[in-house]
N, C-alpha and C positions, 0 to 999 in steps of 0.2 A: 114640529120642530121650527124654531125661530131662525135657524141658520144651518149651513152645511157643516157636518161634523164627521170626524173619523173617531170611532169609538173602539177602544181595545176590547177584544173578546177574551176576557181573562181566563175562562175555562179552556178555550182552544189553545191559548198561549201556554197554560200550565201543562196541558196534554202534550203539546209539541215539545216542551222542555223535558218532560218526563220521558218521552220517547227518545229524545237525544241522549239523555242520561243512560237509558237502558241499552242504547246502541254502543256505548263506550265499553270496550273490553277491559277486563282486569289485567293489571300489569304484573308480570313475574320477572324478577331479576335473575339472570343467568351469570354465574361467576366462573369463567374459564380458568381462573388461577388455581382452583381446586385440583384440576388435572395436571396443570404445569408444575405445581408444587409437588404433587405426588411423583411425577416423572423425575424431577430433579433429586428428590430425597432418596428414592429407591435406586436409581442408577448410580448416584454418587456413593451411596453407602455400600452397595455390592461391589463396585469397582475398587473402593478404598479397602474394604475388608479382604477382598480376593488378593489385592496387591500386598497386604500385610503378611501373607504366607511366604512371600519371597524374602522377608526380612528375618535375619537370625541374630537379633541383638541379645547379648549375654546379660543375664540377671534381670531380664524383663519378661514378665508373663504376658505374652501376646494375647492369649485367650481373654485375660481380664481386660486388656485395653480394647480389644475388639467388642467385648460386651458393653463396655462404657460408651463406645462410639455408636453401637446399635441402639442403646437406650436413648441416647441424646438425639439421634436422627430419626429413627423409625418410631420410637416410643411405643413399642409393642412388647408385652411380657410373653416370653416363651417358656415352655416346660424344659426340664433338663434334657429330655429325650429329643425334643425339637431342636434345642441348641446344639446338641451333639450331632444331629443330622446335618445341620448347616456347616458345622466344623468339618464333618466328614466330606461334604461336598466342596469344601474350601470356598464357600460363598460364591459358587459359580454364578457369574452375571446372567447366565441363561435363566436362572430362577427369577431374578428381578424382571427380565424381559417377558417371561411367561405371565407374571403378575400384571404387568402393564398391558399385555395383550388382552387380558380378561377385563380389566377395569376401564380401559380407554374408551371402548364403544359405549359403555354404560354412562360414564361421566360426560361424554360428548352429547349424548341425548338429553341428559339432565336427570337429577334425582330430587324429588320432593319428599316431604316427611310422610304424608299419607294422602293418597288420591281421594279418599272419602272426606277429607277435611279441606278440600279445595274451596276457593271462594264460591258462594252459591251461584254467582253469575257465570262461572267458568263453563257451564254446559253449552253456552253459545260461542265459546272460543276465548282464547287469552292472547295477550301480547307478550312475547318473550323478548326481553331487552338485555343485551350484552353490556355488563357494567363497565367493561374496559373499552370497547370500541363504540359503545352507545348505539350500535345497530339494533334494529327491531325487526321482528317478523311475527306473523300471526300463526297461531296453531289452533286447530279445531279438533273436537272429538271424532274418532277415538285418538287420544294423545299418544305420541310415541315415547314420551319420557316415562320414567318409572318412579315408583315410590320405594322406600327402603326395603320393604318386604319383598317386592317383586325383584329388586336388584340382587338381594341375597339369594333368592331362589334361582335366578339366572346364573349366578356365579357357581352355586353348588352343582348345577347341571353340567357345567364345564369341567368340574373336578376330575371325573374319570378320563377325560381326554388328555390330561397332563401326564398320567402315569406312564404311558409308553415312552415318552421322551425324557422325563425327569426322574422317574422312579416313584414308588409309592410314598416313601417318607418325605422326599422333597416336594412332591405334589401336595401333600397335606399341609406342609408349612406354607407353600405358595398360596394355597387357598385361604389359609388363615390371614396371611398378610394382605391379600386382596380384599377380604371382608373388612379388615381394619381400615383400609383406605377408601371404603365406600362412605362418602360424606355428602351431606345436602349441598347442592350447588344451584338450586332453583327455589327461590323464596318469594312469597307474595308481598308486593310493595303496596301496602294499604294506603299510606299517605299520598303516594304519587297517583294511585288510582282515584282516590277521592278528589284530589286537586284537578285531575283531568276531567272528571265528571262535572265539577263545579264550573270549570272553564267552558266546557261544551254547553252547559245550560245557559250561561251568561251570554254566549254568542248567538243564541236563538233570538231572532227578531220577533217582537210582539205581533199577534194576529189582529188586524183591524177590520171592521166593516163600516161602510159609508152610510150616513144618514143625510138626505138632502133637505134643504130648506122647504118648509111647507108639507113635508111628509107626515102623515098621521102616525103617531107612535102608539096610541092606545085610545080605544073608543069606550064609551060607557057600557058596562056589562061585559067587556072582554076580560078573559083570564089574564092575570099578570104573570109573565114569564121572566126568566132571568135576564134575557136580552133587553126587555122593556126597562128593567131597573138600571141596567148599564147605561142605556141612552139617557134616562132621566138624570142619573148622577152626572153624566158628562155635560148635559145641558146646564145643570145647576153650577157646576164648576166654571163653565164658560160665562154664565151670568155673573157669578161672583167676581170673576176677573174683570168683567166689564164694569161692574159697580165699583170695584176698588179703584180702577183706573179713573172713572168719572169723579170719584171722591177726591183723589189726589189732584186731579186737574182743577177741580172746584176750589180746594183749599189753597192751591198755588195761586189761582186768580184772586181769591179773597185776600190772601197775604199781600199780594202785589198792590191791590187797591188800598188796603189799610196803610201800607208803607207810603 
């Protein structure tokens, strides 16, 4: 070597960047508005419909008005028998509270579409990001959140527990409403995950090794390895820079003398 050099170890740098990329956890967005929207719609609808039984307006079919309000707010089609059951119970708000008692713990934990379709890197953990508060927390396997199949199974297991308090017919309707309000509130944010991985890679500092002036790089008969080529390339670049600088200085002096 004709000079002291710092040579970038490209292989080690790439390995370090790949390791940094692998260490970045996948980002999943948690939407708390799914639960709050369900709570508002269920409570307001049952309270409004229960209050309508106290009205005795002449010439107005209250049952038709109640059904229109139900369809507009809950947006769940009921059978004639289920509808008559709710009418019989006068839309007791306790039915709505029973529904919320079933779905609130599940939606709080989070629901994904299918755990088998999680991001391939999810086995090392994921980042859960609240899209409202922007708070983040890490979650590692085994995950506490559920997918739709697990959530439905958990709801159906709670069905028999409702019968003693609500009755058989009201319990069946409550379970149907609860299943209707099971919605995805945990989704994979691919764009944000890829952006974070790119950012982490770019922040990794290159790996260098030092070559001192006079150090023997390669002897006759030695096998040529990758690090030898890196040093030779680095020396060539340094020499090219030196030659270019010398040419510019020489042309500058020549121009000055001609002028």
